[in-house]
NUTOR-599328 format. One record per atom (N, C-alpha, C): atom name; x, y, z; residue in three letters. Coordinates in nm, 3 decimals, m for minus. Atoms other than C-alpha are relative to their C-alpha. Layout:
// NUTOR-599328
a->CA; X->X; Y->Y; Z->Z; r->ALA
...
***
This chain:
// NUTOR-599328
a->N; X->0.051; Y->m0.103; Z->m0.088; r->MET
a->CA; X->11.102; Y->7.998; Z->4.504; r->MET
a->C; X->0.003; Y->0.133; Z->m0.075; r->MET
a->N; X->0.000; Y->m0.129; Z->0.069; r->ASP
a->CA; X->11.000; Y->8.339; Z->4.369; r->ASP
a->C; X->0.044; Y->0.111; Z->0.096; r->ASP
a->N; X->m0.053; Y->m0.112; Z->m0.077; r->GLN
a->CA; X->11.112; Y->8.682; Z->4.488; r->GLN
a->C; X->m0.086; Y->0.034; Z->0.122; r->GLN
a->N; X->0.089; Y->m0.031; Z->m0.111; r->HIS
a->CA; X->10.808; Y->8.727; Z->4.714; r->HIS
a->C; X->0.023; Y->m0.097; Z->0.117; r->HIS
a->N; X->m0.027; Y->0.099; Z->m0.105; r->GLU
a->CA; X->10.887; Y->8.408; Z->4.904; r->GLU
a->C; X->0.129; Y->0.033; Z->0.073; r->GLU
a->N; X->m0.125; Y->m0.038; Z->m0.066; r->TYR
a->CA; X->11.241; Y->8.530; Z->4.972; r->TYR
a->C; X->m0.025; Y->0.113; Z->0.100; r->TYR
a->N; X->0.034; Y->m0.111; Z->m0.089; r->VAL
a->CA; X->11.102; Y->8.851; Z->5.122; r->VAL
a->C; X->m0.076; Y->m0.052; Z->0.122; r->VAL
a->N; X->0.080; Y->0.055; Z->m0.109; r->ALA
a->CA; X->10.848; Y->8.657; Z->5.329; r->ALA
a->C; X->0.086; Y->m0.081; Z->0.097; r->ALA
a->N; X->m0.086; Y->0.081; Z->m0.088; r->ARG
a->CA; X->11.111; Y->8.417; Z->5.463; r->ARG
a->C; X->0.096; Y->0.086; Z->0.079; r->ARG
a->N; X->m0.086; Y->m0.092; Z->m0.074; r->THR
a->CA; X->11.344; Y->8.701; Z->5.556; r->THR
a->C; X->m0.080; Y->0.070; Z->0.109; r->THR
a->N; X->0.086; Y->m0.065; Z->m0.101; r->ALA
a->CA; X->11.058; Y->8.877; Z->5.734; r->ALA
a->C; X->m0.030; Y->m0.095; Z->0.115; r->ALA
a->N; X->0.023; Y->0.097; Z->m0.107; r->GLU
a->CA; X->10.986; Y->8.557; Z->5.928; r->GLU
a->C; X->0.116; Y->m0.003; Z->0.099; r->GLU
a->N; X->m0.119; Y->0.003; Z->m0.086; r->VAL
a->CA; X->11.341; Y->8.570; Z->6.062; r->VAL
a->C; X->0.010; Y->0.125; Z->0.084; r->VAL
a->N; X->m0.028; Y->m0.125; Z->m0.073; r->ILE
a->CA; X->11.363; Y->8.937; Z->6.159; r->ILE
a->C; X->m0.123; Y->0.071; Z->0.055; r->ILE
a->N; X->0.119; Y->m0.075; Z->m0.040; r->ALA
a->CA; X->11.002; Y->9.037; Z->6.222; r->ALA
a->C; X->m0.061; Y->m0.045; Z->0.132; r->ALA
a->N; X->0.053; Y->0.036; Z->m0.132; r->THR
a->CA; X->10.953; Y->8.867; Z->6.558; r->THR
a->C; X->0.043; Y->0.106; Z->0.101; r->THR
a->N; X->m0.026; Y->m0.102; Z->m0.100; r->LYS
a->CA; X->10.939; Y->9.096; Z->6.858; r->LYS
a->C; X->0.137; Y->m0.023; Z->0.064; r->LYS
a->N; X->m0.132; Y->m0.004; Z->m0.061; r->TRP
a->CA; X->11.283; Y->9.183; Z->6.998; r->TRP
a->C; X->0.114; Y->m0.045; Z->m0.092; r->TRP
a->N; X->m0.108; Y->0.052; Z->0.083; r->THR
a->CA; X->11.478; Y->9.016; Z->6.716; r->THR
a->C; X->0.084; Y->0.112; Z->m0.063; r->THR
a->N; X->m0.085; Y->m0.106; Z->0.055; r->PRO
a->CA; X->11.588; Y->9.339; Z->6.540; r->PRO
a->C; X->0.092; Y->0.063; Z->0.105; r->PRO
a->N; X->m0.083; Y->m0.057; Z->m0.106; r->GLN
a->CA; X->11.711; Y->9.482; Z->6.871; r->GLN
a->C; X->0.113; Y->m0.095; Z->0.039; r->GLN
a->N; X->m0.099; Y->0.102; Z->m0.035; r->LEU
a->CA; X->11.891; Y->9.158; Z->6.950; r->LEU
a->C; X->0.111; Y->m0.005; Z->m0.106; r->LEU
a->N; X->m0.099; Y->0.002; Z->0.108; r->LEU
a->CA; X->12.063; Y->9.151; Z->6.610; r->LEU
a->C; X->0.084; Y->0.127; Z->0.001; r->LEU
a->N; X->m0.073; Y->m0.127; Z->m0.006; r->GLN
a->CA; X->12.156; Y->9.517; Z->6.644; r->GLN
a->C; X->0.104; Y->m0.003; Z->0.112; r->GLN
a->N; X->m0.094; Y->0.008; Z->m0.111; r->GLN
a->CA; X->12.318; Y->9.455; Z->6.983; r->GLN
a->C; X->0.116; Y->m0.094; Z->m0.033; r->GLN
a->N; X->m0.106; Y->0.096; Z->0.034; r->LEU
a->CA; X->12.508; Y->9.150; Z->6.859; r->LEU
a->C; X->0.086; Y->0.049; Z->m0.115; r->LEU
a->N; X->m0.078; Y->m0.059; Z->0.109; r->GLY
a->CA; X->12.623; Y->9.354; Z->6.559; r->GLY
a->C; X->0.113; Y->0.087; Z->0.051; r->GLY
a->N; X->m0.106; Y->m0.084; Z->m0.056; r->THR
a->CA; X->12.835; Y->9.566; Z->6.792; r->THR
a->C; X->0.115; Y->m0.084; Z->0.055; r->THR
a->N; X->m0.102; Y->0.087; Z->m0.062; r->ALA
a->CA; X->13.018; Y->9.280; Z->6.970; r->ALA
a->C; X->m0.068; Y->m0.125; Z->0.052; r->ALA
a->N; X->0.057; Y->0.118; Z->m0.066; r->PRO
a->CA; X->12.968; Y->8.928; Z->7.104; r->PRO
a->C; X->m0.039; Y->0.037; Z->0.143; r->PRO
a->N; X->0.050; Y->m0.033; Z->m0.134; r->LEU
a->CA; X->12.765; Y->8.949; Z->7.424; r->LEU
a->C; X->m0.054; Y->m0.123; Z->0.068; r->LEU
a->N; X->0.057; Y->0.107; Z->m0.080; r->GLY
a->CA; X->12.669; Y->8.714; Z->7.702; r->GLY
a->C; X->m0.149; Y->0.024; Z->0.024; r->GLY
a->N; X->0.143; Y->m0.006; Z->m0.024; r->PHE
a->CA; X->12.310; Y->8.643; Z->7.802; r->PHE
a->C; X->m0.037; Y->0.121; Z->0.087; r->PHE
a->N; X->0.032; Y->m0.109; Z->m0.094; r->CYS
a->CA; X->12.310; Y->8.888; Z->8.096; r->CYS
a->C; X->0.026; Y->0.137; Z->m0.063; r->CYS
a->N; X->m0.029; Y->m0.126; Z->0.069; r->ASP
a->CA; X->12.471; Y->9.160; Z->7.883; r->ASP
a->C; X->m0.111; Y->0.035; Z->m0.098; r->ASP
a->N; X->0.111; Y->m0.023; Z->0.093; r->LEU
a->CA; X->12.200; Y->9.117; Z->7.620; r->LEU
a->C; X->m0.126; Y->0.041; Z->0.075; r->LEU
a->N; X->0.119; Y->m0.033; Z->m0.080; r->GLU
a->CA; X->11.930; Y->9.126; Z->7.886; r->GLU
a->C; X->0.005; Y->0.146; Z->0.047; r->GLU
a->N; X->m0.015; Y->m0.140; Z->m0.043; r->ARG
a->CA; X->12.068; Y->9.457; Z->8.018; r->ARG
a->C; X->m0.008; Y->0.097; Z->m0.117; r->ARG
a->N; X->m0.004; Y->m0.089; Z->0.117; r->ALA
a->CA; X->12.113; Y->9.602; Z->7.668; r->ALA
a->C; X->m0.136; Y->0.019; Z->m0.065; r->ALA
a->N; X->0.132; Y->m0.007; Z->0.062; r->ILE
a->CA; X->11.751; Y->9.537; Z->7.569; r->ILE
a->C; X->m0.106; Y->0.012; Z->0.111; r->ILE
a->N; X->0.096; Y->m0.017; Z->m0.108; r->PRO
a->CA; X->11.525; Y->9.687; Z->7.837; r->PRO
a->C; X->m0.139; Y->m0.051; Z->m0.039; r->PRO
a->N; X->0.135; Y->0.049; Z->0.023; r->GLY
a->CA; X->11.189; Y->9.514; Z->7.865; r->GLY
a->C; X->m0.009; Y->m0.143; Z->m0.047; r->GLY
a->N; X->0.005; Y->0.139; Z->0.046; r->ILE
a->CA; X->11.284; Y->9.175; Z->7.723; r->ILE
a->C; X->0.010; Y->m0.092; Z->0.122; r->ILE
a->N; X->m0.004; Y->0.094; Z->m0.111; r->SER
a->CA; X->11.214; Y->8.889; Z->7.959; r->SER
a->C; X->0.108; Y->m0.105; Z->m0.025; r->SER
a->N; X->m0.100; Y->0.105; Z->0.020; r->PRO
a->CA; X->11.477; Y->8.620; Z->8.018; r->PRO
a->C; X->m0.054; Y->m0.117; Z->m0.083; r->PRO
a->N; X->0.061; Y->0.110; Z->0.075; r->ARG
a->CA; X->11.237; Y->8.360; Z->7.880; r->ARG
a->C; X->m0.006; Y->0.032; Z->m0.150; r->ARG
a->N; X->0.007; Y->m0.042; Z->0.140; r->THR
a->CA; X->11.183; Y->8.556; Z->7.558; r->THR
a->C; X->0.138; Y->0.009; Z->m0.061; r->THR
a->N; X->m0.137; Y->m0.010; Z->0.050; r->LEU
a->CA; X->11.553; Y->8.631; Z->7.521; r->LEU
a->C; X->0.056; Y->m0.138; Z->m0.031; r->LEU
a->N; X->m0.047; Y->0.137; Z->0.021; r->SER
a->CA; X->11.634; Y->8.263; Z->7.559; r->SER
a->C; X->m0.064; Y->m0.062; Z->m0.124; r->SER
a->N; X->0.070; Y->0.056; Z->0.116; r->ALA
a->CA; X->11.370; Y->8.165; Z->7.303; r->ALA
a->C; X->0.050; Y->0.061; Z->m0.130; r->ALA
a->N; X->m0.049; Y->m0.066; Z->0.123; r->ARG
a->CA; X->11.490; Y->8.425; Z->7.049; r->ARG
a->C; X->0.141; Y->m0.049; Z->m0.035; r->ARG
a->N; X->m0.136; Y->0.047; Z->0.026; r->LEU
a->CA; X->11.853; Y->8.321; Z->7.089; r->LEU
a->C; X->0.000; Y->m0.142; Z->m0.052; r->LEU
a->N; X->0.009; Y->0.140; Z->0.044; r->ARG
a->CA; X->11.760; Y->7.955; Z->7.051; r->ARG
a->C; X->m0.045; Y->m0.007; Z->m0.146; r->ARG
a->N; X->0.050; Y->0.007; Z->0.138; r->SER
a->CA; X->11.560; Y->8.017; Z->6.732; r->SER
a->C; X->0.101; Y->0.058; Z->m0.099; r->SER
a->N; X->m0.102; Y->m0.056; Z->0.088; r->LEU
a->CA; X->11.837; Y->8.234; Z->6.586; r->LEU
a->C; X->0.119; Y->m0.094; Z->m0.015; r->LEU
a->N; X->m0.105; Y->0.102; Z->0.011; r->GLU
a->CA; X->12.091; Y->7.961; Z->6.664; r->GLU
a->C; X->m0.042; Y->m0.109; Z->m0.098; r->GLU
a->N; X->0.051; Y->0.105; Z->0.089; r->VAL
a->CA; X->11.876; Y->7.701; Z->6.490; r->VAL
a->C; X->0.000; Y->0.048; Z->m0.145; r->VAL
a->N; X->0.003; Y->m0.057; Z->0.135; r->ALA
a->CA; X->11.841; Y->7.934; Z->6.189; r->ALA
a->C; X->0.140; Y->0.027; Z->m0.056; r->ALA
a->N; X->m0.137; Y->m0.024; Z->0.046; r->GLY
a->CA; X->12.221; Y->7.973; Z->6.171; r->GLY
a->C; X->0.039; Y->0.146; Z->m0.002; r->GLY
a->N; X->m0.025; Y->m0.144; Z->m0.001; r->ILE
a->CA; X->12.214; Y->8.346; Z->6.245; r->ILE
a->C; X->0.088; Y->0.041; Z->0.118; r->ILE
a->N; X->m0.076; Y->m0.026; Z->m0.121; r->VAL
a->CA; X->12.368; Y->8.339; Z->6.593; r->VAL
a->C; X->0.071; Y->m0.129; Z->0.040; r->VAL
a->N; X->m0.071; Y->0.117; Z->m0.053; r->GLN
a->CA; X->12.627; Y->8.108; Z->6.744; r->GLN
a->C; X->0.064; Y->0.039; Z->0.133; r->GLN
a->N; X->m0.073; Y->m0.025; Z->m0.124; r->ARG
a->CA; X->12.802; Y->8.071; Z->7.077; r->ARG
a->C; X->0.147; Y->0.012; Z->m0.035; r->ARG
a->N; X->m0.141; Y->m0.023; Z->0.027; r->GLY
a->CA; X->13.152; Y->8.212; Z->7.063; r->GLY
a->C; X->0.088; Y->m0.058; Z->0.108; r->GLY
a->N; X->m0.092; Y->0.049; Z->m0.103; r->PRO
a->CA; X->13.462; Y->8.121; Z->7.259; r->PRO
a->C; X->m0.014; Y->0.082; Z->0.128; r->PRO
a->N; X->0.015; Y->m0.068; Z->m0.128; r->ALA
a->CA; X->13.444; Y->8.205; Z->7.629; r->ALA
a->C; X->0.128; Y->0.070; Z->0.039; r->ALA
a->N; X->m0.114; Y->m0.068; Z->m0.061; r->ALA
a->CA; X->13.670; Y->8.461; Z->7.785; r->ALA
a->C; X->0.030; Y->m0.072; Z->0.132; r->ALA
a->N; X->m0.041; Y->0.068; Z->m0.123; r->ARG
a->CA; X->13.858; Y->8.334; Z->8.088; r->ARG
a->C; X->m0.098; Y->0.030; Z->0.113; r->ARG
a->N; X->0.092; Y->m0.013; Z->m0.113; r->GLY
a->CA; X->13.607; Y->8.272; Z->8.367; r->GLY
a->C; X->m0.138; Y->0.052; Z->m0.035; r->GLY
a->N; X->0.131; Y->m0.053; Z->0.041; r->ALA
a->CA; X->13.308; Y->8.393; Z->8.164; r->ALA
a->C; X->m0.079; Y->m0.107; Z->m0.074; r->ALA
a->N; X->0.084; Y->0.092; Z->0.077; r->SER
a->CA; X->13.016; Y->8.217; Z->8.001; r->SER
a->C; X->0.020; Y->0.025; Z->m0.149; r->SER
a->N; X->m0.013; Y->m0.013; Z->0.145; r->LEU
a->CA; X->13.003; Y->8.163; Z->7.626; r->LEU
a->C; X->m0.084; Y->0.117; Z->m0.050; r->LEU
a->N; X->0.080; Y->m0.110; Z->0.055; r->PRO
a->CA; X->12.900; Y->8.484; Z->7.450; r->PRO
a->C; X->m0.070; Y->m0.043; Z->m0.128; r->PRO
a->N; X->0.069; Y->0.021; Z->0.127; r->TYR
a->CA; X->12.659; Y->8.494; Z->7.161; r->TYR
a->C; X->0.061; Y->0.096; Z->m0.101; r->TYR
a->N; X->m0.052; Y->m0.085; Z->0.106; r->GLU
a->CA; X->12.782; Y->8.629; Z->6.828; r->GLU
a->C; X->m0.073; Y->m0.032; Z->m0.129; r->GLU
a->N; X->0.063; Y->0.020; Z->0.130; r->LEU
a->CA; X->12.648; Y->8.674; Z->6.478; r->LEU
a->C; X->0.087; Y->m0.089; Z->m0.087; r->LEU
a->N; X->m0.070; Y->0.076; Z->0.102; r->THR
a->CA; X->12.742; Y->8.426; Z->6.209; r->THR
a->C; X->0.013; Y->0.090; Z->m0.123; r->THR
a->N; X->m0.008; Y->m0.076; Z->0.125; r->VAL
a->CA; X->12.822; Y->8.541; Z->5.855; r->VAL
a->C; X->m0.141; Y->0.034; Z->m0.050; r->VAL
a->N; X->0.138; Y->m0.026; Z->0.041; r->MET
a->CA; X->12.451; Y->8.505; Z->5.777; r->MET
a->C; X->m0.063; Y->0.109; Z->0.087; r->MET
a->N; X->0.052; Y->m0.103; Z->m0.090; r->GLY
a->CA; X->12.364; Y->8.714; Z->6.083; r->GLY
a->C; X->0.055; Y->0.137; Z->m0.034; r->GLY
a->N; X->m0.061; Y->m0.128; Z->0.039; r->GLU
a->CA; X->12.608; Y->8.985; Z->5.979; r->GLU
a->C; X->m0.061; Y->0.054; Z->m0.128; r->GLU
a->N; X->0.063; Y->m0.043; Z->0.126; r->ALA
a->CA; X->12.442; Y->8.993; Z->5.636; r->ALA
a->C; X->m0.135; Y->0.067; Z->0.025; r->ALA
a->N; X->0.127; Y->m0.064; Z->m0.035; r->LEU
a->CA; X->12.119; Y->9.100; Z->5.812; r->LEU
a->C; X->0.017; Y->0.142; Z->0.054; r->LEU
a->N; X->m0.022; Y->m0.131; Z->m0.063; r->LEU
a->CA; X->12.278; Y->9.409; Z->5.971; r->LEU
a->C; X->m0.037; Y->0.118; Z->m0.089; r->LEU
a->N; X->0.045; Y->m0.113; Z->0.082; r->PRO
a->CA; X->12.224; Y->9.638; Z->5.669; r->PRO
a->C; X->m0.153; Y->0.016; Z->m0.001; r->PRO
a->N; X->0.147; Y->m0.006; Z->m0.006; r->ILE
a->CA; X->11.852; Y->9.550; Z->5.684; r->ILE
a->C; X->m0.043; Y->0.065; Z->0.130; r->ILE
a->N; X->0.032; Y->m0.057; Z->m0.131; r->ILE
a->CA; X->11.839; Y->9.629; Z->6.056; r->ILE
a->C; X->0.035; Y->0.148; Z->0.002; r->ILE
a->N; X->m0.040; Y->m0.141; Z->0.006; r->ASP
a->CA; X->12.028; Y->9.955; Z->5.995; r->ASP
a->C; X->m0.099; Y->0.081; Z->m0.084; r->ASP
a->N; X->0.099; Y->m0.070; Z->0.083; r->ALA
a->CA; X->11.785; Y->10.049; Z->5.717; r->ALA
a->C; X->m0.132; Y->0.019; Z->0.076; r->ALA
a->N; X->0.121; Y->m0.012; Z->m0.082; r->MET
a->CA; X->11.494; Y->9.983; Z->5.956; r->MET
a->C; X->0.015; Y->0.114; Z->0.101; r->MET
a->N; X->m0.027; Y->m0.108; Z->m0.095; r->ARG
a->CA; X->11.655; Y->10.213; Z->6.214; r->ARG
a->C; X->m0.005; Y->0.135; Z->m0.070; r->ARG
a->N; X->m0.001; Y->m0.127; Z->0.076; r->SER
a->CA; X->11.717; Y->10.485; Z->5.954; r->SER
a->C; X->m0.141; Y->0.042; Z->m0.040; r->SER
a->N; X->0.139; Y->m0.029; Z->0.037; r->PHE
a->CA; X->11.357; Y->10.462; Z->5.831; r->PHE
a->C; X->m0.076; Y->0.053; Z->0.121; r->PHE
a->N; X->0.068; Y->m0.043; Z->m0.122; r->GLY
a->CA; X->11.228; Y->10.490; Z->6.187; r->GLY
a->C; X->0.041; Y->0.139; Z->0.045; r->GLY
a->N; X->m0.048; Y->m0.133; Z->m0.037; r->GLU
a->CA; X->11.447; Y->10.792; Z->6.258; r->GLU
a->C; X->m0.055; Y->0.106; Z->m0.095; r->GLU
a->N; X->0.044; Y->m0.099; Z->0.099; r->GLU
a->CA; X->11.357; Y->10.969; Z->5.934; r->GLU
a->C; X->m0.150; Y->0.026; Z->0.006; r->GLU
a->N; X->0.144; Y->m0.013; Z->0.002; r->TRP
a->CA; X->10.985; Y->10.905; Z->5.955; r->TRP
a->C; X->m0.063; Y->0.003; Z->0.138; r->TRP
a->N; X->0.047; Y->m0.011; Z->m0.138; r->GLN
a->CA; X->10.960; Y->10.925; Z->6.334; r->GLN
a->C; X->m0.103; Y->m0.106; Z->0.034; r->GLN
a->N; X->0.089; Y->0.112; Z->m0.027; r->CYS
a->CA; X->10.802; Y->10.583; Z->6.369; r->CYS
a->C; X->0.005; Y->m0.038; Z->0.147; r->CYS
a->N; X->m0.005; Y->0.025; Z->m0.144; r->ALA
a->CA; X->10.757; Y->10.605; Z->6.745; r->ALA
a->C; X->m0.115; Y->m0.088; Z->0.045; r->ALA
a->N; X->0.117; Y->0.078; Z->m0.041; r->LYS
a->CA; X->10.412; Y->10.447; Z->6.762; r->LYS
a->C; X->m0.010; Y->m0.127; Z->m0.084; r->LYS
a->N; X->0.019; Y->0.122; Z->0.079; r->PRO
a->CA; X->10.338; Y->10.087; Z->6.661; r->PRO
a->C; X->m0.111; Y->0.020; Z->m0.103; r->PRO
a->N; X->0.101; Y->m0.006; Z->0.105; r->VAL
a->CA; X->10.140; Y->10.048; Z->6.341; r->VAL
a->C; X->m0.119; Y->m0.084; Z->0.042; r->VAL
a->N; X->0.121; Y->0.072; Z->m0.036; r->GLN
a->CA; X->9.780; Y->9.947; Z->6.403; r->GLN
a->C; X->m0.063; Y->m0.058; Z->m0.125; r->GLN
a->N; X->0.065; Y->0.066; Z->0.114; r->ALA
a->CA; X->9.607; Y->9.700; Z->6.174; r->ALA
a->C; X->m0.132; Y->0.068; Z->m0.032; r->ALA
a->N; X->0.129; Y->m0.059; Z->0.043; r->ALA
a->CA; X->9.315; Y->9.831; Z->5.971; r->ALA
a->C; X->m0.113; Y->m0.094; Z->0.040; r->ALA
a->N; X->0.115; Y->0.080; Z->m0.043; r->ALA
a->CA; X->8.974; Y->9.714; Z->6.086; r->ALA
a->C; X->m0.068; Y->m0.072; Z->m0.113; r->ALA
***
């Protein structure tokens, strides 16, 4: 695999809608499904479930131990934690360059 393929494969993991926000939230602490849903305004339960499932399959997120009487929280794996500097760099870029509007594809 060459260097371009590594970049493309990483982008496949983090470039789906809502995934950066989800990783950012899980980077702060393990969270349950409802907590994640509240922390990410606008994400539908169906989409949240699908993103969590795909991140679990990829080895980026896992279910952690449950607190007494609570459901199993989601948490980042070591691989998921390794993505946090990328997510932080994306946030910093957006803040510095005021990337408030989505990029539109050229015609």
